NURO-850739 format. One record per residue (C-alpha): x, y, z. Coordinates in steps of 0.5 Angstrom, whole numbers, plus 2048, in hexadecimal, padded with zeros to 3 digits. Example, Ala and Ser with C-alpha at 12.3 -4.5 7.8 and 13.67 -1.06 7.14 Angstrom:
<recs>
8197F7810/81B7FE80E/
</recs>
This chain:
<recs>
7EF85C836/7F286083B/7F885E83F/7F6859845/7F585D84B/7F8859851/7F585F856/7EE85E854/7EA85A859/7E8853857/7E1850859/7E084A85C/7DA84685A/7D784085E/7D383B85B/7D083485D/7D282F858/7CC829858/7D1824859/7D882785B/7D482C860/7D7833862/7DC83685E/7DF83D85E/7E1840857/7E4846854/7E284C850/7E785084D/7E685784B/7E9855844/7E4850843/7DE852847/7D984E845/7DD847846/7DD84384C/7E484084D/7E583A851/7EC839851/7F1832852/7EB82E854/7EE827855/7EC822851/7F081C852/7F4819858/7FB816858/7FD81285D/80481085B/809812856/80880E84F/80280C851/7FB80D84E/7F7813850/7F0811852/7EA815851/7E7819856/7E0818858/7DF81F85C/7E3824860/7E6825866/7E282886C/7E882C86E/7E982F867/7E4833864/7E7839861/7E983985A/7EB840859/7F383F859/7F883D854/7F9836855/800832855/80383084E/80682984D/80D82984E/81282B848/81882F847/81783183F/81483883F/81283D83A/80E84283E/80E84883B/814847836/80F847830/80984B833/80C852835/80F85083C/80B84E842/80484F843/802854847/7FF85284E/80184A84C/801847853/807843855/80683C853/808836857/80A82F855/807829858/808822856/80182085A/7FD82685A/7FD828852/7F882484F/7F382A84F/7EF82D84A/7EB834849/7E4835848/7E283C845/7DA83D845/7D6842843/7D3846849/7CC846846/7CD83E845/7CE83D84D/7C884284F/7C383F84A/7C583884D/7C483A854/7BD83D852/7BB83684E/7BB839848/7C1837843/7C283583C/7C983183C/7CF834838/7D4831834/7DB82F837/7E2831835/7E882D838/7EF82F837/7F582B837/7FC82E837/80282D833/80982D834/80C827831/80A823838/80F82683C/80C82D83E/80683183E/800833843/7FA837844/7FC83E845/7FA845844/7FC84583C/7F883E83B/7F284183F/7EC83F83C/7E7844840/7E884983A/7E6844835/7DF843839/7DF84A83A/7DF84B832/7DA845831/7D584A835/7D6850831/7D584C82A/7CF84882D/7D284182D/7D3840835/7D883A837/7DB83783D/7E383783C/7E7832840/7EF831840/7F282B842/7F9829845/7FD822845/80381F847/809821842/81081E840/812817843/80D818849/807818843/80A81483D/80F80F840/80E80883E/80F804845/8117FD847/80A7FC84B/8067FD844/804804845/80580983F/80280F83C/800811843/7FF819841/7FA81683C/7F6813841/7F7819845/7F381D83F/7EE81783F/7EC818846/7EC81F845/7E781E83F/7E3819844/7E381E849/7E0823844/7DB81E842/7D981D849/7D882484C/7D7829846/7D0828846/7D082B84D/7D383184A/7CE832845/7D282E83F/7D082983A/7D482383B/7D2821834/7D5827831/7DC827833/7E182A82E/7E982882F/7EE82D82D/7F582D82E/7FC82F82A/80282B829/80282682E/7FB828830/7F9826829/7FD820829/7F981E830/7F381F82C/7F581A827/7F681582C/7EF81682F/7EC815829/7F080F828/7EF80C82F/7E9808832/7E280B833/7E080B83A/7DA80783D/7D780E83F/7D7810837/7DC815833/7E081A837/7DF81F831/7DC82082A/7E0825826/7E7827826/7EC82C824/7F382A823/7F8830822/7FF82D820/7FE826822/7FC82081E/80181B81F/80681981A/80D81581A/81081A81F/80A819824/807812823/80680E829/80C80982A/80D80282C/80E7FF833/8157FD831/81780482E/814807835/818803839/81E807837/81C80D83B/81B809841/822807840/82580E83F/821811845/82480B849/82B80D847/82A814848/82881284F/82E80D850/829808851/82D80184F/8277FD850/8217FC84B/81A7FA84B/8167FB851/81B7FB856/81E801852/817804852/816804859/81C80885A/81A80D855/81480E859/81881185F/81C81585B/81B81D85C/81681F856/81B824854/82181F853/81B81B84F/81A82184B/821823849/82281C847/81C81C843/81E823840/82582083E/82181B83A/81D820836/823824835/82781F832/82281F82C/81D81A82F/81681B82F/811819834/80C815830/806811831/80780A832/80380582E/7FF801833/7F87FD832/7F5800839/7F5807836/7F580682E/7F080282B/7F5800825/7FC800824/7FE807822/80380981D/80580F819/80280D813/7FB80A815/7FA81081A/7F5814815/7F180D813/7F080C81B/7EE81381C/7E9813817/7E680D81A/7E5811821/7DD80F821/7DC815826/7DF81B822/7DC81D81C/7DE82481C/7E582781C/7EA82D81B/7F182C819/7F6830818/7FD833819/80183A819/80583C812/80C83B815/80C835819/813833818/81683A81B/815837822/81A832820/82083781E/825834823/82482D820/825830819/82A83481A/82F82E81B/82D82C814/83082D80D/82E82B806/833825806/83182380E/82982380C/82B81F806/82E81A80A/82881A80F/823818809/828813807/82880F80D/82180D80D/81E80E806/82080C7FF/8238107FA/81D8117F6/8198137FD/81F8187FE/81F81B7F8/81881C7F8/8198207FF/81F8247FD/81B8267F7/8158287FB/81982C7FF/81D82F7FA/82482D7FD/82A82C7FA/83182A7FC/8348307FA/82E8357FC/82F83B800/82F83A808/82A83F809/82583D804/826836806/82483780E/81E83A80B/81C834807/81F82F80D/81A833812/81483280D/81682B80D/81682A815/81082D816/80D829810/80F823813/80D82481A/807828819/80482A812/80582380E/80181F813/7FC824814/7FB82580C/7FB81D80B/7F681D811/7F182280E/7F181F807/7F081880A/7EA81A80E/7E781F808/7E8819803/7E7813807/7E181580C/7DB81880D/7DE81D813/7DE824812/7E5827812/7E782E812/7EE830811/7F2837813/7F883A812/7FB83F817/7FF844814/80084A819/80784C81B/80984C822/808854824/80C85482A/813857829/81785482F/81584D82C/81B849828/815847823/81384E822/80F85081C/80F84881A/80884481A/80C83E81E/809838822/80483A827/804841825/7FC840825/7FC83F82C/7FD84682D/7F7848829/7F284282B/7F1844832/7F084B832/7F584C838/7FA850834/7F6855831/7F985B835/80085A832/7FE85A82B/801860827/7FB860822/7F4860823/7F385C81D/7F7856821/7F1857826/7EC856821/7F084F81E/7F084D826/7E984E827/7E784B820/7EB845822/7E8844828/7E1845825/7E283F820/7E483A825/7DE83C829/7D983C823/7DC835822/7DB833829/7D4835829/7D3830823/7D483581D/7D8834817/7DD839817/7DF839810/7DE83580A/7E182E80B/7E782B808/7E5827802/7EB8237FF/7EC8237F7/7E68297F7/7E78307F9/7EB82E7FF/7E9835803/7ED837809/7ED83D80E/7F384180E/7F4846814/7F884B810/7FA852812/7F885680C/7F185380C/7F0850813/7EC849813/7EB84780B/7E8841807/7ED83F802/7EE8397FE/7F58367FE/7F78397F7/7F58407F9/7F983F800/7FF83C7FC/7FF8427F7/7FF8477FD/804844802/8088407FE/807839802/8068337FD/80282E800/8048297FA/80B8297FE/807826804/8048217FF/80B81F7FD/80E81E804/80881A806/8098167FF/811815801/80F812807/80B80D805/810808804/81180880C/80A80680D/809801812/810803815/81180781C/81680C819/81881381A/819818814/81E81B819/82281881E/82381E823/82781A828/82C818822/82C81F820/82E822827/83381D828/
</recs>
């Protein structure tokens, strides 16, 4: 892939959707066989903190879907910081509170031409939900799914790929006195309902929709697997969860716990009242002030997390029943689940504040002496150890706590207790961009720089392009109904696929990978076992708020 040439002419494609009517899409030089319909509004939002409502059609005056859409308001930004700098030709992205509930639909050109001729075989769909800790993220050039669609044609596995935006921070995840909560998740659900309702007109098979998402995108997929199935039928049938199975750090919280965020936002905005009167005031503040207060809440160590609410979740969700409830999702039988090999590096700023004695004190604040010793032993932490060695262990621990251990527990549960097919992977490819603070490390979200194939022009080595192409091909094959590699079988061979710089994507059993990498899956079992005494409790293995004070 060459550097995107922003001077090349871009062509438009005029299409008559059988339900939505006339639409103008974009054909880019880099993806000549794909028509991109960008920033299609899927829902309306009439007021701040209100539920979005599914759009039943398009405005007569807005039929041009060739331009970059607005993003949901947010201030946290990592654009280009870890991916080699600004993306060439990226159009300016404006923010809008009421015009950002949009999605992209990328369709094989031949699919639309065949549909116009009345000769068509519907193809599978892939829907991407972006991550970003529920405080940042958007549809942009780096996350353009058109390159995946182009590759799907090259490997004869054609798909339609969609990507969705949703409200972030307090705008999307603050529990409100009027009973509204999980608004960002409801936005996502409306996007999925829109896809179900209208994708047939693009040549997509609504019964074959694979959701894929990383980090908060993966947590979001978990939430939709735990939610009620709509009367119109399942919104997806396969999932790819990348670094995003909910554990104790991201499990839904109680309504009582959730009110703390609302109270904090009121204080930040100097609102003395509470309840509905305060909500009425917040609705009229400038959105920048609300986002600033939201960011302040997050910066102090608080996560924006879903709220346990029976209108969205089928059952009460706790950190220790997530695996069981996900395993009971009736409409998903096949799933890919995995993570990068050094997830905890992204939390280095938190870990740098720790010492072995502080770490020991944190463990003792919530676990029994026996459990504390189990964790200390699993991570080879002693009170008198070298600080540098400790930091490596602590990064492993926090990565395991947030990502690896919940993923490992879920994979083992599904393979042992259900008939579902689960495919496990580990992405062990280092960041190839020298200006990244995480250069040469397989950090959290580094796989996003490979799956979309949008950054291949920046890779310093050809083999990285091969890894990126293979990554996309595996995901595309799965979305097309394939079995990408041997399913994970707990207690058996426990096969997983590893993205390795020396061998590419290769199947290994757990013992082989442990010998190759030094990773100890037994460590994850020990950590999960130490947590068993906290079953039934809402707790945090690491209180980030207390740590940052």
